[in-house]
N, C-alpha and C positions, 0 to 999 in steps of 0.2 A: 229347327230340329225338334222333334218330339222328345219327350223325356227318355223313352226307350232307345231312340236313335242316338241321343246324346250319351247314354250309358254304353251303347254298343261302340260308339266312336272312341270313348275313353278307354274301353276294354281293348280294342284293336290297337290303339296307340300304346297301351301298356304291354301288350304282347310283343309289339315291335321293339320296344325298349328292352324287355327281358330277353328276347330271343336273338335280336339283331337282324331279324327278317320276319316277314309274314308271307304266306303262300296265297295264291289266288283264292283257294277255297276258304281260307280264313276270312278274307274280305267279304266274300259273298255270304258266308254263313253268318257273319256279324250282322249283316243287313237283313237276311231272310230267315234265319233260325238261330237266333242269339243264344237261346237256352241250350241247344245241342252243342254249339261252339264252346260255351262255357264248360259243359260236361266233358267234352273231348279234351279241352285244354287243361282241365284239372288232372287228368291222367298224365298228360305230357309234363305238366309241372312237377308232379310227384316223382316221376321216373327220370326226368331229364333236367329240368330247370332248378328245382330245389337243391340246395347244397346238402349233400349226404356224405358218403365216404369217397366217391370218385370226384375228382375235380372236373371243371367244365372242359378243359382241353381234352382230357381222356374221353369224356362223354362225346365230344364232337368227333373225335377219331372213330369211336365205336359207331356213331350215327353214319358217318361217311362210308365206312365199310359195310354196314348193314344195308344201307340204301343202294350201294353198289351191287351187293349180292342179290338184292331183290329187284335189281334193274329198274330202279325208280327213274323218274324223269330227270334229264340232265339238269334242268333248272332247280329241282329240289336238292340234288346232290351239290350243285354249285352254291346254293344258299348256305349249306353247312361248311363248305370249303372256305367261303368268304368269312364266315364267323370264326372258323379255326385260324385263319390268317390274322384276323382282327385280335384274336386272343394271344397271338405271338408264336403260333406254330409255324414252322418253316415249310416252304413248298416241298422240300425233301422229306420231312417228317410225314406230311400228308400223303405223298406218293407212296412211301413205305407202308403206310396203313392200307392204302388201296391195294397194294400188291399182295396183301394177305388174302385177298379174294381169289387169287390165281389157283392155289392148290385145291381149295375146297369147292369153288364155284365155277372155275374155268375161265378161259381167255375171253369168252363172249361177255360174261358178267364183268370181268376186270375192265374190258374196254369201255364199258358204260361209265365207270368211275374215272378211268384214265382220261377219256375225252373231256369230261366235265372239268377235271383238274387242269388239263393242258390249256383249255380256253381261259380259265380263270387266271392262271399264273402266266400265261402268254409265252409259252416256250415252243420251240420248233425242234426238228431233228436233223439228222444227216441225210442227205440225198445220195443214192448210189451213183457211182461214177460209171457204171456199166448199164447197158440197156436192160430195162425191167418194166413190167406192167405196174401201174399204180394200183395198189390194193385198196386205196381209200382208207378211211378211218375204221372201217369195220372188218378189215382182213386180219387173219391170224398169222 
C-alpha cells in the first residue's frame, strides 16, 4: 500500500467506525478522489456525527425521514435504519418517524422508506381473505 492508500484506508475505516456504515461512493472516492471525500465527510461530520445539541438517535430519525422524502436508494435508507436499531431505537419508533413523510411527501415517498424498513426489520402483513389483485410493494 502506498502512503496515500494507507491514509485512505485508515480514513474509510474511521468513517465506518464513526458512522456504523459506509456507502459504495465513500469506498470509491477513498481510492480515487480522497481529498474530495475528506471535504464532503467534513460537512457530514459537522452536521451529523459531531455531538452538538441533538443526540445521535434523533439525528438518525431525521436522516431516515429526509432520505425517505428525497426517495433515496433503499440501501442508503437501510444503512441508517440499521444504525438506528444499533443505537437502541425500536422498529416501531423508526416506522413512526417514516410515517411523518406521509402528509408532506405523500404515499409514494413514504413507501420508499417503508419498504426499506420492512426488509431490515423483517416484518410481514395480513393477507386478504377475499379475492384481490396483488398491488406489489409500490401500490397505494
